[in-house]
N, C-alpha and C positions, 0 to 999 in steps of 0.2 A: 334392526338393531334397537336395543332398549335404551331408555333414557337413563342417564346417570343422575342419581339423586345426591344432593348435597346434605341431606339430613343425616345426622349422626346415627350410626347403628352399632350395636354391640359386636365385638369380634366373633368370628366363627370359633366354636369350641371343638377341641379335639382332646380326647381322653386317652392317656397311655396307661395301660394296666400293669401293675407290679406283679401280678400273679404268675406269669411265665418265669420270671427270675426267682420268685419265692418258691415255686415248685422245684426248681433245680436245687436250691439251697436246702429245702426240706428233704429231698431224696438223698442228698449228700449226708445230711445229719442222720437220717435213718440208716444208711449203709454203715456209717461210722459206729453208731450205737450197736448195730447187729454184730459187727466184727469185734467190738469190745466185749460184748456178752459172750460170743463164741470163745474168745481168748480167755476170758475169766472162767468159763465152765471147763475148758479143756486143759488149762495150765496145770502143770505139775510143779510142786515146790522143789527147790534144790535141797537135797538132803545132805547135810554136813554131819560128819561124825564128831561127836563130842565125848568128853570123858577121857579116862586114862587110855593109854595105848594098850592093845591086847598083849597078853603074855604068851609067848610061844615056849612050850616045854620041850626040852631036849635040844641037842645041837649046841652051837656056840652061843654064849650070852652076848647081850648088847653092851657096847662100851658106854658107860655112863660115869661121869660126865664125859663129853667128847674131848678127846685129846687135842691140844692146840695144833692147828694145821689140818685137821680133818674138816670135812664139809667146805672145802675150798670153793666148790661150785655154788654154795649158798650165797648168791649175790643178790641182796634185796631189791636192787633197782631193776634186775633182769628176771629173777625167778619169782613167780607168784608164791605167796605165803602158804597156800594150801598144799604145795608140793614138798614143803620142808619135812613132812613126816617120813619121806623116803630117804632122808639122810640118816640112816642107821648103819652102824659099823660093828663087826664082831670084836669081842674083847681081844686085846693084843694087837690091834691094828695101829700102824704108825704111817705117817706120810713119807713118801719117797720123793726125791727131786724129779722134776719133769711135769708137774701139774700145770695145765695151761687152759686158757679160754680161747678156743678157735673162733675165727670170724671177727671177734672184738667189735660187735655191734653191726657188722655187715651181714645181713641175712639172719637165718635161724640161730638162736642161742645154742652153743655147743661147748661143753666144758668137760675136761678129762682130768681126773685125779689119779695120780700114781700112788699105790698103797702097798703095804706088806703086812701080813698077819703071821705072827709067830705061833708055834705049837698048834698048827692046824694043817689040814690037807686041802687040796683044791676042792674036793667033794664037799668038805665041811663048809668052806666059804660059799660055794654055790648053793648048798643046802640052806645055809643061813638066810640068804636072800629069797630062796624059793619058799621058805616058811614065813618070813617076816613081811615082805612087800605085799603079797596078796591080802594079808590081814590088815594092811594099812591102805587098801584101796587100789593097789597097782595090780594089773593083770599080766601074767606071764604069757607072752605071745610067740616066743621063739627060744628054742634050746639048741639051735644049730651052731656049729663052730663058727668062729669069726673068719673073715676072709684070709687071715694068716694061719688058720687051722687050730687056733687055741679054743678051749672050751669057753662058751659064752651063753649067758642068759640075758634076754631082753624083756623088759617090762614096760607097760604103757598105761597112761592114765590121762583122762581129760582134766583140764584145769578151769578155774573160773575166769581165766583170761581168754577163753574161747579156742585154745589150741590143745592138741595132744602133746604130751611130753613123754619121753622115753628115758629109762634108766638101763644102762648096759653094764653088766659085770663080766669082765673078761679075765680069765686066768692067763698070766703071761709066762710064769716059770714057777717051778717048785724046788728050789734048792733045799738042802737038808733042814728040816724042822720049820720051814716057813713057806709062805705062798706069796709070790709077787703078782699083783693083779691091778686092774684099772677099773675105776668107777666113772662112767660117762653119763652126763645128763644132756639130753638133746631136745630142743623144741621142734616139734614136727608140725609145720604149717599146713600139711596135707593130711588127709585122713588115711588110716591104714586099714 
């Protein structure tokens, strides 16, 4: 056994390197920079339509200004502003009793307006929407009859809120000289 010396000696030195931790941080920064560059290179800007609304020649004219009671579904707290372009109505359209907002905040937004258009046929009302909504960014995806057998057109558009929205125009009845129909706006939280 060796002798123990009482003479003071400096402590043993141990060095801890910071390079392993710095390497992990540098790799993380490099990956973040790579993904930011890839995102910047491949990103497509959102195209928004500006300027006046397109003019559709022929058929029923657009009701301007909107008659009081139309655009019941235009509820600013629920409906994104970029969808308001779809709230167009043919001349001679008036609200009917029975418009309501289904779900009232529980689930997807769903609003139904009951309307009547005078001096028009059901084909002219449907043709009005077939001409105007695609020009405003809505795509027609169904011309099948409604579940009750009434003529119906369904249009769809993505919005800046991240959801698809649908407009449904359903002819309900055609008494002499006028068309009773419904305008439905529906938020579709699932893709179609």
